[in-house]
TINU-968508 format. One record per residue (C-alpha): residue in one letter; chain; residue number from 0; z, x, y negated. Coordinates in nm, 4 decimals. Example, Ala and Ser with C-alpha at 12.3 -4.5 7.8 and 13.67 -1.06 7.14 Angstrom:
% TINU-968508
- residu  chaine  num  c3  c1  c2
- a  A  0  0.7800  1.2300  0.4500
- s  A  1  0.7140  1.3670  0.1060
//
This chain:
% TINU-968508
- residu  chaine  num  c3  c1  c2
- x  A  0  0.0091  0.0084  -0.0038
- x  A  1  -0.0802  0.1307  -0.3432
- x  A  2  0.1286  0.1246  -0.6553
- x  A  3  -0.0289  -0.1697  -0.7793
- x  A  4  0.0068  -0.3969  -0.4736
- x  A  5  0.3719  -0.2817  -0.4646
- x  A  6  0.4089  -0.4137  -0.8304
- x  A  7  0.2586  -0.7181  -0.7481
- x  A  8  0.5018  -0.8059  -0.4683
- x  A  9  0.7687  -0.7202  -0.7010
- x  A  10  0.6203  -0.9434  -0.9765
- x  A  11  0.5636  -1.2218  -0.7058
- x  A  12  0.9456  -1.2253  -0.6527
- x  A  13  1.0236  -1.2567  -1.0158
- x  A  14  0.7588  -1.5360  -1.0940
- x  A  15  0.9134  -1.7334  -0.7958
- x  A  16  1.2506  -1.6842  -0.9338
- x  A  17  1.1494  -1.8261  -1.2536
- x  A  18  1.0163  -2.1305  -1.0796
- x  A  19  0.6423  -2.0763  -1.1257
- x  A  20  0.4545  -2.2949  -0.8928
- x  A  21  0.2159  -2.0253  -0.7513
- x  A  22  0.3810  -1.7169  -0.7998
- x  A  23  0.1515  -1.4790  -0.5675
- x  A  24  -0.1598  -1.5916  -0.6981
- x  A  25  -0.0387  -1.5596  -1.0797
- x  A  26  0.0948  -1.2038  -0.9985
- x  A  27  -0.2370  -1.1131  -0.8530
- x  A  28  -0.4588  -1.2832  -1.1298
- x  A  29  -0.2418  -1.1263  -1.3831
- x  A  30  -0.2887  -0.7954  -1.2188
- x  A  31  -0.6853  -0.8358  -1.1898
- x  A  32  -0.6963  -0.9287  -1.5715
- x  A  33  -0.5080  -0.6300  -1.6697
- x  A  34  -0.6802  -0.3741  -1.4706
- x  A  35  -1.0316  -0.5420  -1.4966
- x  A  36  -1.1008  -0.5888  -1.1380
- x  A  37  -1.1345  -0.8981  -0.9262
- x  A  38  -0.8197  -0.9995  -0.7104
- x  A  39  -0.9896  -0.8823  -0.3998
- x  A  40  -1.0126  -0.5554  -0.5349
- x  A  41  -0.6754  -0.4950  -0.6334
- x  A  42  -0.6198  -0.2371  -0.3356
- x  A  43  -0.8792  -0.0044  -0.4977
- x  A  44  -0.7071  0.0616  -0.8121
- x  A  45  -0.5641  0.4084  -0.8175
- x  A  46  -0.2196  0.4921  -0.8655
- x  A  47  -0.2847  0.6841  -1.1498
- x  A  48  -0.4815  0.3954  -1.3125
- x  A  49  -0.1632  0.1621  -1.3194
- x  A  50  -0.1548  -0.0175  -1.6643
- x  A  51  0.2290  -0.1007  -1.7679
- x  A  52  0.0876  -0.3624  -1.9540
- x  A  53  0.0993  -0.5682  -1.6262
- x  A  54  0.4559  -0.6049  -1.6691
- x  A  55  0.4144  -0.7191  -2.0247
- x  A  56  0.1992  -0.9905  -1.8653
- x  A  57  0.4307  -1.0913  -1.6080
- x  A  58  0.7352  -1.1116  -1.8420
- x  A  59  0.5216  -1.3677  -2.0507
- x  A  60  0.4418  -1.5662  -1.7384
- x  A  61  0.8133  -1.5368  -1.6353
- x  A  62  0.8661  -1.7278  -1.9511
- x  A  63  0.6493  -2.0006  -1.8404
- x  A  64  0.3550  -1.9435  -2.0575
- x  A  65  0.0438  -2.0579  -1.9009
- x  A  66  -0.1419  -1.8058  -1.6924
- x  A  67  -0.4534  -1.9073  -1.8719
- x  A  68  -0.3228  -1.8337  -2.2279
- x  A  69  -0.2314  -1.5088  -2.1132
- x  A  70  -0.5751  -1.4324  -1.9489
- x  A  71  -0.7652  -1.6177  -2.2018
- x  A  72  -0.9653  -1.7959  -1.9203
- x  A  73  -0.9887  -2.0875  -1.7172
- x  A  74  -1.2004  -2.1555  -1.4105
- x  A  75  -1.3198  -2.5098  -1.3490
- x  A  76  -1.5624  -2.5688  -1.0711
- x  A  77  -1.8608  -2.3247  -1.1305
- x  A  78  -1.7607  -2.2456  -1.5021
- x  A  79  -1.5325  -1.9628  -1.6647
- x  A  80  -1.3952  -2.1264  -1.9876
- x  A  81  -1.2263  -1.9686  -2.2934
- x  A  82  -0.8772  -2.1293  -2.3243
- x  A  83  -0.5607  -2.0435  -2.5342
- x  A  84  -0.3158  -2.1983  -2.7514
- x  A  85  -0.4228  -2.5338  -2.9021
- x  A  86  -0.6262  -2.6759  -2.6088
- x  A  87  -0.5223  -2.8379  -2.2999
- x  A  88  -0.6061  -2.6271  -2.0068
- x  A  89  -0.7869  -2.7802  -1.7351
- x  A  90  -0.6323  -2.8609  -1.4019
- x  A  91  -0.7784  -2.8261  -1.0608
- x  A  92  -0.7195  -3.2006  -0.9983
- x  A  93  -0.9811  -3.3007  -1.2552
- x  A  94  -1.2483  -3.1197  -1.0534
- x  A  95  -1.1960  -3.4185  -0.7896
- x  A  96  -1.2806  -3.6525  -1.0903
- x  A  97  -1.5877  -3.4687  -1.1937
- x  A  98  -1.7219  -3.4594  -0.8445
- x  A  99  -1.6849  -3.8377  -0.8143
- x  A  100  -1.8815  -3.8679  -1.1531
- x  A  101  -2.1502  -3.6358  -1.0442
- x  A  102  -2.1927  -3.8260  -0.6897
- x  A  103  -2.2064  -4.1495  -0.8820
- x  A  104  -2.4760  -4.0270  -1.1575
- x  A  105  -2.7056  -3.9004  -0.8472
- x  A  106  -2.6772  -4.2346  -0.6732
- x  A  107  -2.7821  -4.4000  -0.9420
- x  A  108  -3.1275  -4.2267  -0.9290
- x  A  109  -3.1816  -4.2196  -1.3445
- x  A  110  -3.4318  -3.9540  -1.4392
- x  A  111  -3.2353  -3.8500  -1.7439
- x  A  112  -2.8910  -3.9737  -1.7389
- x  A  113  -2.6918  -4.0211  -2.0696
- x  A  114  -2.3095  -3.9233  -2.0286
- x  A  115  -2.0126  -3.9369  -2.2600
- x  A  116  -1.7093  -3.7321  -2.2306
- x  A  117  -1.4233  -3.8648  -2.4160
- x  A  118  -1.1041  -3.6396  -2.4926
- x  A  119  -1.3239  -3.3237  -2.4231
- x  A  120  -1.0522  -3.0511  -2.4876
- x  A  121  -1.1875  -2.7219  -2.3557
- x  A  122  -1.5082  -2.8953  -2.2761
- x  A  123  -1.4744  -2.8468  -1.9081
- x  A  124  -1.6010  -3.1867  -1.8011
- x  A  125  -1.8906  -3.1977  -2.0305
- x  A  126  -2.0039  -2.8743  -1.9343
- x  A  127  -1.9629  -2.9205  -1.5580
- x  A  128  -2.1805  -3.2389  -1.5856
- x  A  129  -2.4326  -3.0672  -1.7938
- x  A  130  -2.4568  -2.7892  -1.5504
- x  A  131  -2.4647  -2.9935  -1.2252
- x  A  132  -2.6871  -3.2633  -1.3430
- x  A  133  -2.9789  -3.0550  -1.4920
- x  A  134  -3.1662  -3.3333  -1.6478
- x  A  135  -2.8682  -3.5205  -1.8321
- x  A  136  -2.7773  -3.5361  -2.1958
- x  A  137  -2.4114  -3.5029  -2.2392
- x  A  138  -2.1946  -3.6169  -2.5661
- x  A  139  -1.8662  -3.4886  -2.5737
- x  A  140  -1.5761  -3.6404  -2.8307
- x  A  141  -1.2622  -3.4229  -2.9276
- x  A  142  -1.0345  -3.5146  -3.2214
- x  A  143  -0.7781  -3.2261  -3.2375
- x  A  144  -0.9029  -2.9473  -3.4635
- x  A  145  -0.7305  -2.6682  -3.2605
- x  A  146  -0.8982  -2.8015  -2.9416
- x  A  147  -1.2246  -2.8138  -3.1093
- x  A  148  -1.2653  -2.4642  -3.1723
- x  A  149  -1.2300  -2.4108  -2.7923
- x  A  150  -1.4964  -2.6752  -2.7333
- x  A  151  -1.7522  -2.5472  -2.9731
- x  A  152  -1.7043  -2.1765  -2.8421
- x  A  153  -1.7297  -2.3165  -2.4740
- x  A  154  -2.0398  -2.5026  -2.5386
- x  A  155  -2.2138  -2.2324  -2.7715
- x  A  156  -2.1651  -1.9973  -2.4868
- x  A  157  -2.3101  -2.2109  -2.2128
- x  A  158  -2.6837  -2.2146  -2.1132
- x  A  159  -2.6793  -2.5913  -2.1085
- x  A  160  -2.5752  -2.6163  -2.4700
- x  A  161  -2.8868  -2.7851  -2.5634
- x  A  162  -2.8137  -3.0859  -2.3645
- x  A  163  -2.4592  -3.1215  -2.5262
- x  A  164  -2.3513  -3.2558  -2.8430
- x  A  165  -2.0217  -3.2299  -2.9677
- x  A  166  -1.8539  -3.5089  -3.1844
- x  A  167  -1.5396  -3.4305  -3.3678
- x  A  168  -1.3749  -3.7863  -3.3758
- x  A  169  -1.1465  -4.0283  -3.2093
- x  A  170  -1.2421  -4.0956  -2.8421
- x  A  171  -1.1149  -4.4564  -2.9004
- x  A  172  -1.3794  -4.5064  -3.1520
- x  A  173  -1.6857  -4.3174  -3.0065
- x  A  174  -2.0023  -4.4257  -3.1623
- x  A  175  -1.8230  -4.7212  -3.3549
- x  A  176  -2.0321  -4.6369  -3.6617
- x  A  177  -2.3676  -4.6392  -3.4737
- x  A  178  -2.4317  -4.9269  -3.2577
- x  A  179  -2.7629  -4.8391  -3.1300
- x  A  180  -2.5567  -4.6404  -2.8620
- x  A  181  -2.4192  -4.9631  -2.7151
- x  A  182  -2.5061  -5.0317  -2.3639
- x  A  183  -2.7239  -4.7092  -2.3240
- x  A  184  -2.4682  -4.4894  -2.1178
- x  A  185  -2.5104  -4.4463  -1.7622
- x  A  186  -2.1480  -4.2855  -1.7252
- x  A  187  -1.8391  -4.2584  -1.9367
- x  A  188  -1.5813  -3.9934  -1.8326
- x  A  189  -1.2403  -3.9251  -1.9494
- x  A  190  -0.9191  -3.7028  -1.8912
- x  A  191  -0.7196  -3.8483  -2.1739
- x  A  192  -0.3485  -3.8197  -2.2540
- x  A  193  -0.1531  -4.0317  -2.0236
- x  A  194  0.2123  -3.9101  -2.0057
- x  A  195  0.4729  -4.1841  -2.1140
- x  A  196  0.6758  -4.0560  -2.4348
- x  A  197  0.9648  -4.1355  -2.2334
- x  A  198  0.8785  -3.8578  -1.9653
- x  A  199  0.8880  -3.5636  -2.2170
- x  A  200  1.1733  -3.3882  -2.0453
- x  A  201  1.0187  -3.3714  -1.7264
- x  A  202  0.7052  -3.2292  -1.8188
- x  A  203  0.6422  -2.8959  -1.6705
- x  A  204  0.7211  -2.6303  -1.9303
- x  A  205  0.3701  -2.4802  -1.9071
- x  A  206  0.2370  -2.8276  -2.0473
- x  A  207  0.5157  -2.9285  -2.2521
- x  A  208  0.5478  -2.6330  -2.4253
- x  A  209  0.2281  -2.5090  -2.4723
- x  A  210  -0.0639  -2.7800  -2.4597
- x  A  211  -0.1167  -2.9908  -2.7606
- x  A  212  0.0949  -3.2996  -2.7447
- x  A  213  -0.2053  -3.5194  -2.8499
- x  A  214  -0.3686  -3.3955  -2.5178
- x  A  215  -0.0545  -3.5005  -2.3358
- x  A  216  0.1348  -3.8196  -2.4415
- x  A  217  -0.0047  -4.1632  -2.5054
- x  A  218  0.2520  -4.4433  -2.6034
- x  A  219  0.5668  -4.5697  -2.4146
- x  A  220  0.3902  -4.6398  -2.0886
- x  A  221  0.1066  -4.3759  -2.1310
- x  A  222  -0.1714  -4.6111  -2.1253
- x  A  223  -0.2602  -4.6581  -2.4976
- x  A  224  -0.5530  -4.4158  -2.4842
- x  A  225  -0.6710  -4.5493  -2.1476
- x  A  226  -0.6597  -4.9131  -2.2977
- x  A  227  -0.8902  -4.7855  -2.6079
- x  A  228  -1.1121  -4.5961  -2.3634
- x  A  229  -1.1710  -4.9019  -2.1663
- x  A  230  -1.2802  -5.0984  -2.4867
- x  A  231  -1.5210  -4.7976  -2.5774
- x  A  232  -1.6550  -4.7865  -2.2416
- x  A  233  -1.7150  -5.1604  -2.2138
- x  A  234  -1.9212  -5.1307  -2.5211
- x  A  235  -2.1230  -4.8283  -2.4387
- x  A  236  -2.2074  -4.8536  -2.0677
- x  A  237  -2.5333  -5.0343  -1.9501
- x  A  238  -2.4987  -5.2908  -1.6889
- x  A  239  -2.4248  -5.0951  -1.3629
- x  A  240  -2.3134  -4.7971  -1.5457
- x  A  241  -1.9848  -4.6450  -1.4249
- x  A  242  -1.6688  -4.5261  -1.5709
- x  A  243  -1.4148  -4.2874  -1.4477
- x  A  244  -1.0866  -4.2112  -1.5863
- x  A  245  -0.8181  -3.9802  -1.4885
- x  A  246  -0.4256  -4.0817  -1.4871
- x  A  247  -0.0808  -4.0056  -1.3525
- x  A  248  -0.0043  -4.0301  -0.9951
- x  A  249  0.2305  -4.2895  -1.1038
- x  A  250  -0.0094  -4.5086  -1.2570
- x  A  251  -0.2540  -4.5709  -0.9587
- x  A  252  -0.1426  -4.9258  -0.9421
- x  A  253  -0.1794  -5.0085  -1.3183
- x  A  254  -0.5134  -4.8445  -1.4364
- x  A  255  -0.7540  -5.0390  -1.2101
- x  A  256  -0.6060  -5.3881  -1.3687
- x  A  257  -0.6867  -5.2411  -1.7184
- x  A  258  -1.0661  -5.2526  -1.5877
- x  A  259  -1.0767  -5.6124  -1.4883
- x  A  260  -1.3303  -5.8981  -1.4390
- x  A  261  -1.2288  -6.0798  -1.7395
- x  A  262  -1.3580  -5.7706  -1.9542
- x  A  263  -1.6970  -5.7486  -1.7658
- x  A  264  -1.5949  -5.4864  -1.4919
- x  A  265  -1.6774  -5.4973  -1.1302
- x  A  266  -1.5539  -5.2748  -0.8439
- x  A  267  -1.2472  -5.1375  -1.0001
- x  A  268  -1.0641  -4.8939  -0.7720
- x  A  269  -0.8412  -4.6096  -0.7483
- x  A  270  -0.8802  -4.2871  -0.5835
- x  A  271  -0.6992  -4.0060  -0.4618
- x  A  272  -0.7123  -3.6315  -0.5344
- x  A  273  -0.6976  -3.3444  -0.2701
- x  A  274  -0.3014  -3.3778  -0.2421
- x  A  275  -0.3565  -3.7489  -0.1531
- x  A  276  -0.1933  -3.8635  -0.4713
- x  A  277  -0.3347  -4.1235  -0.6821
- x  A  278  -0.5497  -3.9639  -0.9636
- x  A  279  -0.8384  -4.1565  -1.1010
- x  A  280  -0.9782  -4.4983  -1.1557
- x  A  281  -1.3346  -4.6083  -1.1282
- x  A  282  -1.5205  -4.9229  -1.2352
- x  A  283  -1.8812  -5.0419  -1.3016
- x  A  284  -1.9855  -5.2624  -1.5882
- x  A  285  -2.1117  -5.5778  -1.4403
- x  A  286  -2.4741  -5.6904  -1.4542
- x  A  287  -2.5569  -5.9331  -1.6690
//
């Protein structure tokens, strides 16, 4: 075992003691970042090349600063995104939401799909859809100024940037001033804020102390933004178009009821993530 791997083993113990959920992965990822190698190449770093800044990074993670804020990058499906203080860090659970959306659009057999991503944050969802649906046009809405800086940079760095339009605005009022977009979209997708204000103290410190609160909390029951997005999706989607919206696992029995038949929805259903937890709701706009 080389020096770096020995230090990684010690760092893993420190991170585990601090309550970090994935201590081994994080210790290795920080080592790879500091030494500019892949995780699979840690054993190739010579003892003489060990960088003491590794322990500075470990200390930051030990204090529950998000791993992605330390490295400045987040991986989402096939993307590497720039992230940091001021923007919500995309989570692996959201990849399942995007996978459903991609399959749904492909099943529509639409030549040039029109998609809108509401509460875009880092742009992870919008960029993944543009990449994996190569004939799509994607609109992304983000309100928070701090987050918008990352959304812009990630879109500008993308080879698919010509098919993505970023809007600085409230997701619950998307295209409210331009009704020409009504009834045209094939897909509305969102990972909105959904944590109840009453749950603040139970939120993991990585999110509570570092993610923008605008991206986390949404009213007493956590559903305020989702209710607003339901109204936007009802206006923007064409008949047969789909909506997919992420939510907390405790909300799996509530969100499908928001997309009810009285509001013109059909096939409202909840879906589980890879950990078998209720994670997102889908529905289709009823045909006229």
